NUSETI-459008 format. One record per atom (N, C-alpha, C): residue number from 1; residue in three letters; atom name; x, y, z. Coordinates in nm, 3 decimals. Example, Ala and Ser with C-alpha at 12.3 -4.5 7.8 and 13.67 -1.06 7.14 Angstrom:
1,Ala,N,1.319,-0.569,0.780
1,Ala,CA,1.230,-0.450,0.780
1,Ala,C,1.320,-0.330,0.780
2,Ser,N,1.285,-0.225,0.708
2,Ser,CA,1.367,-0.106,0.714
2,Ser,C,1.290,0.003,0.787
//
This chain:
1,Met,N,2.145,1.453,1.146
1,Met,CA,2.270,1.385,1.270
1,Met,C,2.184,1.276,1.296
2,Lys,N,2.227,1.176,1.303
2,Lys,CA,2.142,1.038,1.417
2,Lys,C,2.267,0.978,1.433
3,Leu,N,2.206,0.930,1.560
3,Leu,CA,2.346,0.828,1.627
3,Leu,C,2.278,0.717,1.681
4,Leu,N,2.400,0.550,1.632
4,Leu,CA,2.315,0.452,1.659
4,Leu,C,2.344,0.420,1.849
5,Leu,N,2.293,0.408,1.886
5,Leu,CA,2.262,0.332,2.043
5,Leu,C,2.239,0.224,2.041
6,Arg,N,2.301,0.084,2.018
6,Arg,CA,2.223,-0.012,2.054
6,Arg,C,2.111,-0.025,1.908
7,Thr,N,1.995,-0.017,1.945
7,Thr,CA,1.889,-0.103,1.836
7,Thr,C,1.846,0.043,1.786
8,Phe,N,1.879,0.161,1.880
8,Phe,CA,1.757,0.248,1.815
8,Phe,C,1.824,0.377,1.766
9,Tyr,N,1.776,0.485,1.672
9,Tyr,CA,1.825,0.561,1.660
9,Tyr,C,1.746,0.701,1.704
10,Ile,N,1.838,0.760,1.791
10,Ile,CA,1.824,0.934,1.789
10,Ile,C,1.773,1.046,1.725
11,Val,N,1.700,1.078,1.618
11,Val,CA,1.662,1.166,1.545
11,Val,C,1.663,1.331,1.535
12,Pro,N,1.784,1.421,1.585
12,Pro,CA,1.718,1.547,1.626
12,Pro,C,1.590,1.602,1.564
13,Leu,N,1.463,1.685,1.572
13,Leu,CA,1.410,1.741,1.478
13,Leu,C,1.469,1.891,1.521
14,Phe,N,1.491,1.887,1.358
14,Phe,CA,1.434,2.054,1.368
14,Phe,C,1.420,2.130,1.230
15,Ile,N,1.326,2.261,1.326
15,Ile,CA,1.263,2.376,1.274
15,Ile,C,1.327,2.387,1.096
16,Phe,N,1.269,2.439,1.034
16,Phe,CA,1.304,2.488,0.928
16,Phe,C,1.276,2.636,0.939
17,Ala,N,1.369,2.731,0.969
17,Ala,CA,1.269,2.881,1.020
17,Ala,C,1.390,2.920,0.873
18,Ser,N,1.301,3.066,0.859
18,Ser,CA,1.330,3.153,0.767
18,Ser,C,1.470,3.281,0.827
19,Leu,N,1.531,3.346,0.782
19,Leu,CA,1.596,3.429,0.831
19,Leu,C,1.611,3.565,0.931
20,Thr,N,1.471,3.564,0.848
20,Thr,CA,1.420,3.686,0.947
20,Thr,C,1.344,3.629,1.020
21,Asn,N,1.282,3.487,1.067
21,Asn,CA,1.205,3.508,1.125
21,Asn,C,1.288,3.296,1.191
22,Gly,N,1.393,3.334,1.241
22,Gly,CA,1.481,3.211,1.278
22,Gly,C,1.543,3.213,1.352
23,Tyr,N,1.649,3.119,1.335
23,Tyr,CA,1.762,3.112,1.515
23,Tyr,C,1.868,3.278,1.561
24,Ser,N,1.835,3.278,1.363
24,Ser,CA,1.948,3.395,1.412
24,Ser,C,1.820,3.552,1.504
25,Gln,N,1.679,3.484,1.507
25,Gln,CA,1.632,3.640,1.604
25,Gln,C,1.637,3.520,1.731
26,Gly,N,1.659,3.438,1.752
26,Gly,CA,1.671,3.385,1.922
26,Gly,C,1.567,3.302,1.903
27,Ala,N,1.535,3.303,1.845
27,Ala,CA,1.407,3.200,1.841
27,Ala,C,1.392,3.032,1.901
28,Ala,N,1.531,3.015,1.823
28,Ala,CA,1.569,2.880,1.934
28,Ala,C,1.519,2.878,2.085
29,Ser,N,1.491,2.738,2.138
29,Ser,CA,1.430,2.722,2.257
29,Ser,C,1.552,2.686,2.387
30,Gln,N,1.557,2.740,2.483
30,Gln,CA,1.625,2.737,2.561
30,Gln,C,1.636,2.725,2.681
31,Asp,N,1.604,2.663,2.727
31,Asp,CA,1.616,2.612,2.924
31,Asp,C,1.633,2.774,3.002
32,Ala,N,1.582,2.711,3.183
32,Ala,CA,1.601,2.817,3.291
32,Ala,C,1.800,2.848,3.260
33,Ser,N,1.885,2.757,3.262
33,Ser,CA,2.012,2.757,3.243
33,Ser,C,2.085,2.825,3.118
34,Gly,N,1.980,2.837,2.962
34,Gly,CA,2.024,2.902,2.884
34,Gly,C,2.118,2.799,2.829
35,Asn,N,1.998,2.717,2.806
35,Asn,CA,2.117,2.583,2.755
35,Asn,C,2.015,2.587,2.575
36,Phe,N,2.091,2.530,2.525
36,Phe,CA,2.038,2.561,2.387
36,Phe,C,1.881,2.400,2.417
37,Leu,N,1.774,2.410,2.350
37,Leu,CA,1.716,2.279,2.363
37,Leu,C,1.741,2.237,2.237
38,Val,N,1.711,2.104,2.215
38,Val,CA,1.675,2.013,2.043
38,Val,C,1.555,1.918,2.126
39,Asp,N,1.482,1.919,2.065
39,Asp,CA,1.402,1.823,2.021
39,Asp,C,1.420,1.712,1.985
40,Val,N,1.420,1.607,2.038
40,Val,CA,1.464,1.441,1.940
40,Val,C,1.341,1.341,1.989
41,Met,N,1.344,1.302,1.835
41,Met,CA,1.264,1.158,1.859
41,Met,C,1.291,1.078,1.808
42,Val,N,1.342,0.966,1.898
42,Val,CA,1.348,0.756,1.865
42,Val,C,1.256,0.656,1.836
43,Val,N,1.376,0.646,1.722
43,Val,CA,1.210,0.558,1.659
43,Val,C,1.296,0.424,1.652
44,Tyr,N,1.257,0.314,1.629
44,Tyr,CA,1.334,0.146,1.641
44,Tyr,C,1.273,0.066,1.590
45,Thr,N,1.330,-0.016,1.543
45,Thr,CA,1.263,-0.137,1.508
45,Thr,C,1.249,-0.277,1.624
46,Pro,N,1.111,-0.327,1.541
46,Pro,CA,1.092,-0.445,1.618
46,Pro,C,1.147,-0.554,1.679
47,Glu,N,1.262,-0.519,1.602
47,Glu,CA,1.421,-0.640,1.605
47,Glu,C,1.478,-0.563,1.740
48,Ala,N,1.467,-0.421,1.727
48,Ala,CA,1.540,-0.373,1.878
48,Ala,C,1.478,-0.436,2.006
49,Thr,N,1.337,-0.468,1.990
49,Thr,CA,1.261,-0.485,2.116
49,Thr,C,1.308,-0.630,2.178
50,Glu,N,1.316,-0.743,2.079
50,Glu,CA,1.394,-0.810,2.152
50,Glu,C,1.510,-0.809,2.237
51,Gln,N,1.611,-0.692,2.190
51,Gln,CA,1.689,-0.681,2.280
51,Gln,C,1.739,-0.585,2.458
52,Ser,N,1.575,-0.540,2.446
52,Ser,CA,1.578,-0.474,2.587
52,Ser,C,1.438,-0.542,2.628
53,Ser,N,1.444,-0.502,2.730
53,Ser,CA,1.329,-0.593,2.830
53,Ser,C,1.206,-0.440,2.882
54,Asp,N,1.301,-0.301,2.824
54,Asp,CA,1.197,-0.201,2.840
54,Asp,C,1.259,-0.087,2.800
55,Met,N,1.160,-0.076,2.637
55,Met,CA,1.262,0.004,2.532
55,Met,C,1.270,0.182,2.622
56,Val,N,1.138,0.200,2.646
56,Val,CA,1.121,0.338,2.680
56,Val,C,1.233,0.379,2.786
57,Asp,N,1.216,0.348,2.884
57,Asp,CA,1.365,0.300,2.971
57,Asp,C,1.483,0.286,2.892
58,Asp,N,1.524,0.267,2.796
58,Asp,CA,1.666,0.190,2.815
58,Asp,C,1.604,0.368,2.647
59,Ile,N,1.578,0.428,2.634
59,Ile,CA,1.619,0.555,2.511
59,Ile,C,1.565,0.632,2.580
60,Gln,N,1.532,0.641,2.789
60,Gln,CA,1.507,0.771,2.829
60,Gln,C,1.673,0.735,2.882
61,Arg,N,1.709,0.633,2.919
61,Arg,CA,1.890,0.657,3.011
61,Arg,C,1.988,0.743,2.862
62,Ala,N,1.927,0.720,2.786
62,Ala,CA,2.040,0.749,2.639
62,Ala,C,2.001,0.834,2.614
63,Val,N,1.942,0.911,2.670
63,Val,CA,1.889,1.106,2.624
63,Val,C,1.923,1.084,2.724
64,Asp,N,1.934,1.058,2.837
64,Asp,CA,1.994,1.084,3.009
64,Asp,C,2.149,1.100,3.001
65,Ile,N,2.209,0.997,2.951
65,Ile,CA,2.411,1.004,2.954
65,Ile,C,2.445,1.034,2.846
66,Ile,N,2.375,1.099,2.724
66,Ile,CA,2.375,1.249,2.589
66,Ile,C,2.405,1.324,2.643
67,Asn,N,2.296,1.409,2.713
67,Asn,CA,2.248,1.524,2.816
67,Asn,C,2.398,1.530,2.918
68,Met,N,2.417,1.444,3.038
68,Met,CA,2.509,1.404,3.127
68,Met,C,2.661,1.474,3.042
69,Ser,N,2.672,1.419,2.903
69,Ser,CA,2.787,1.452,2.870
69,Ser,C,2.818,1.580,2.765
70,Phe,N,2.681,1.666,2.814
70,Phe,CA,2.683,1.831,2.777
70,Phe,C,2.732,1.833,2.906
71,Val,N,2.692,1.812,2.985
71,Val,CA,2.729,1.932,3.099
71,Val,C,2.835,1.892,3.103
72,Ile,N,2.936,1.770,3.132
72,Ile,CA,3.083,1.725,3.145
72,Ile,C,3.098,1.827,3.080
73,Ser,N,3.123,1.850,2.941
73,Ser,CA,3.193,1.842,2.803
73,Ser,C,3.221,2.019,2.766
74,Asp,N,3.101,2.120,2.924
74,Asp,CA,3.000,2.199,2.873
74,Asp,C,2.975,2.305,2.809
75,Val,N,2.884,2.188,2.686
75,Val,CA,2.850,2.242,2.604
75,Val,C,2.697,2.234,2.604
76,Arg,N,2.656,2.342,2.599
76,Arg,CA,2.564,2.433,2.631
76,Arg,C,2.427,2.389,2.571
77,Met,N,2.417,2.261,2.546
77,Met,CA,2.292,2.253,2.499
77,Met,C,2.266,2.065,2.521
78,Arg,N,2.122,2.115,2.560
78,Arg,CA,2.023,1.984,2.597
78,Arg,C,1.924,1.851,2.458
79,Phe,N,1.945,1.805,2.445
79,Phe,CA,1.808,1.735,2.447
79,Phe,C,1.697,1.743,2.517
80,Asn,N,1.589,1.712,2.407
80,Asn,CA,1.476,1.748,2.502
80,Asn,C,1.402,1.577,2.416
81,Leu,N,1.361,1.497,2.455
81,Leu,CA,1.307,1.403,2.431
81,Leu,C,1.134,1.344,2.386
82,Val,N,1.103,1.409,2.250
82,Val,CA,0.952,1.418,2.281
82,Val,C,0.822,1.353,2.223
83,His,N,0.960,1.256,2.154
83,His,CA,0.833,1.122,2.120
83,His,C,0.923,0.996,2.125
84,Ile,N,0.864,0.919,2.104
84,Ile,CA,0.924,0.769,2.123
84,Ile,C,0.841,0.692,2.029
85,Ala,N,0.904,0.636,1.924
85,Ala,CA,0.767,0.501,1.819
85,Ala,C,0.832,0.360,1.729
86,Gln,N,0.723,0.318,1.774
86,Gln,CA,0.846,0.135,1.757
86,Gln,C,0.785,0.157,1.521
87,Leu,N,0.870,0.194,1.413
87,Leu,CA,0.818,0.158,1.292
87,Leu,C,0.843,0.052,1.260
88,Asp,N,0.762,0.007,1.192
88,Asp,CA,0.772,-0.143,1.157
88,Asp,C,0.887,-0.201,0.958
89,Phe,N,0.972,-0.134,0.974
89,Phe,CA,1.087,-0.205,0.906
89,Phe,C,1.149,-0.266,0.874
90,Val,N,1.223,-0.301,0.841
90,Val,CA,1.400,-0.431,0.808
90,Val,C,1.467,-0.375,0.723
//
């Protein structure tokens, strides 16, 4: 799953786990409210920086908006921004 937001991608990072030691055993992390946490890494191209004066702030705001949409929709999941990186490709 990846969502195109403006000119960067939000990519959920999933940990591959066996059935005996994975999500079926409750290994998925949750916050204090019981919401499932999904670690995400955001990558963007140099071209994206031309459209933003503060890429890190724009990315954080996008994650905040996604999380707010989860709250409004009663979705018990939250994105946890763990890494932001610029990739040098065209």
